[in-house]
N, C-alpha and C positions, 0 to 999 in steps of 0.2 A: 574426436568428432568436431569439436569447435575449431581446433587448429586447422582443419581442412575446410573451413567455411561451412561447416555443417553438412558436407556432402554425404557423410555416412550415416547421418542421423536416421533418414528414412529406412535405410537397410537394417540398422540395428533394431529399430522399433517394429518393423514390419516382418522381418524374417524369422524371428524366434519369440514365441509366446513364453518359452521357458526362461529366456533371458530376462524378460519383463517381470515374470513371477519371482525369480530370484531376487531382483531388486526390491520388489515389494516386500518380501519376507524380511530382508535385511533392514528395510525402513521400519517395519513393525516390531522387530526384535530390539532395535535401538542400541546395537552394540558396536557397529562399524560406521564411524562418522563419515568416512570417505564415500559412502553410498550417496549422500545427499548432493555433493558437487557432481557426481556421476549423473544423477538424475537431472540436475540443473543443466548439464550439457545437452541432455536430450530434449530439454524444453526451449533450446536457444532459438528455434524458429516458430515458436508458438504464436499464433495470430495470423500466420499465412494460411489462407483458406485452402482446404484440401491437403495441407501438409501433414506428414506423420506426427509432427510435434503437436499440432492442433487436434487431429482426429484421435490419436492414440496416446500421445504423451500426457496431455492435460487431463483427460478423464481417468487415466491410470494412476498418475502420480500426485496430482494436486490434492485430492481428498486425504491421503495419508500425510501430506505436508501440512495441511490445515490441522489435522488431528495432533500432530507433534507440537505445533505452535500453541495449541489450545490446552495442552497437557501441563499441569502444574509441576510434575516431577521431571520434565525435560530440562536438561542443563542449558546454560547460556551458549555453550559451544554448538549444541544441536540447534537451538532456536536461531542462532546467528546464521548458520548455513541454510536453514529453512527459509528465512526471509530473503537471503540472497537469491535462492532458487525461485521463489515467488516473485521477486522483483524482475528476474530474468524473463519469467513467463509472461508477466503483465506488461512489460515494456513493448511498445509498438514496433513491429518489424521495420527495417529500413524501407523507404520508398522504392528503391530500385528492385526490391525483391517481391513487391506486390504485383500479382497478375490480376487481382480483383480487389474488391473492398475487403480489408482485413477483418478477421473475426475478433470481436472484443473479448479478450481473454479474462479481463477483470469481471465482466458480467457473467461469462461462462463459469469462471472459477467460483465466484460467490454463490451462484445458483446450486453449487454442490454442497453448500452448508445448509442443513435443513433445521438443525436444532437451535433454538434461541439461546439456550445456555452456552453452547459452543461459540455462537456469534459473539456473545458478551465476553467470553474467555479469550477469544481471538483479539478483540479490541484492547482488552486489558494487557495481553501479552505485547501487542504492538506498542502501547504507551510505555510499558516497562522498558522495552528494548530502545525506544526513542530516548529515554532518560539515561540509558546505561552509558559508561564511559568509553566503550568500544565504538570508535567513530564509524567504522564500516557497518556494524550492526545497526547503529543509530540511524544513519542515513538510509540504509535499505528499508528499515522499518517505516521510516517517515515516507519514503517513496511509495511503499505498499498502502500505507494509510492514505496518502494523497490520491493514489489510484482509486481506492474504494470510494472515498468521499465525493470525489469529482465525477465519478462515472455512475455511482449508485447512491444518490443522496438518501434514499429510503433505508440504506444499510445502518444509518445512525439511529434509526428507531430503536434498535436493540441496545444502543449505547447511551441512551438519554440520561441515565443515572450517573454516568461517569464522565459527562461532558466537561465538568470543571477540571478534572484531572488531566484530560487532553489539552485543555486550554493552558494549564499551568505548564505542561511539558513543552508546548510550543513557545510559550513566553520565555521559558528557561533557555531554549535554544537561541532565541533572539538576543536575550540579555548577555549570554556568555560569548557570543560571536564577536570576533575582533576585526572583521572585514567581510566583504561580499563573498559568499560561497553558496553553493547549491542548497545546503541544509538550512541556512538562515533565510534564503529566499523562499523555499517552500513553506517553512513554518510561518513566516510573516504573511505570505499570500493566503495561507489557509486561515489565519487569524482574521485578516481583512474580509475574506469572502464568506466565512461560515460562523465566526464566533463574535461578531460585533455586538450581537443582541445582548451578550452577557454583561457588558460594561466591565467594571473593575473586578478583578479576581476576588477581592475581599467581599464583594457584595453578592457572590454566586449563590450563597444559601438562601438569599431573599428573592431570587429570580422566580417569577411565575412561569413555569414551563408551558402553560397553556398558550403563551404568546408565541411559541414555536410551531404551533399546530396550524396547518393550512386548511383551506376549506375542504380538501379531500381527505383530511385526517392524517396526513403525513407530516414529518417534522421539517421545518425550513431552516432553523438556525440563522436566520438573517441572510441567507444565501439568495442568489438569483434563482429564478424559477427552473424547474428541471428542464423545461423545453429550451431554456436559453443556454444550457450547459453544452460544452462541446461533446462531440460523439465519443471521443477517447479522453483519457485523463492526462494527456501529456502536454497540452498547450497551457502556457502561463497566462494569467489575466492580462488584458491589453494595457492596463495602466497600473502596474504593480506598485509604483511609487506614489500613487495619487493620494493615498489616505494615511500616509505616515508609517507605513510598513508595520502594521499590527494594530487593529481595532481603532484606527483613527488617531493614535497617539502621536506626539511629536517624534520626528526622526531620531532614532537611537544615536547615542554619542559615537558609536563606532562608525556609523554611516556618515556622520558629520565630519569626523576625522578623515574618513577615506576620501571625502570630496574636496578637502582642502589641499 
């Protein structure tokens, strides 16, 4: 489906309810790992308004993908493939494929998670995967985390008790990076834009969380107002080098070496 520029995705999704049902059953059984990349290929055009990937693929397959990611007994292999699929779904479609304003799949996908315990489990799984040594799983998890925070700041309300673990994971990425790369850029920009309020990591236990609450009762984390955020989660901050690449700290040594 993907090799043919997604030309067969609408046919596969629209022509057979039995085909979709078989994929769902295999996802729920959790025995055949290859079903996840198959589902991912059917989500390749998610975001294009009125496309089958958006209308059928996302509501059919994203809820079970969230469920697998939140499940404690799911293996790293399964969670790795799941975050890859979610990253595919949440990534904005190419400009040349849009015939109208794209559907925000991040917002649509998160609206399918109704249980606060599941939301917390999802964030914890994402942080665990960001820390894992598998570079592909770590980057895809960070991208999904980035999609959620930048598009739905209120999603972090369910994650307030574990904010320090997220901050530590992002700092670890910046500290172990030996050059400019997407993962270090995403981590540093998230630290700059959303975690500055925390100050030093060792002082996190003394932070008064009431300082994160805005006038309307939502959590701000030192970020810009929700109205000022971009419509989608894919634009980088305009001045990503302006505050020292991570909570206003001096530029890391790897960036100093890279610039020399």
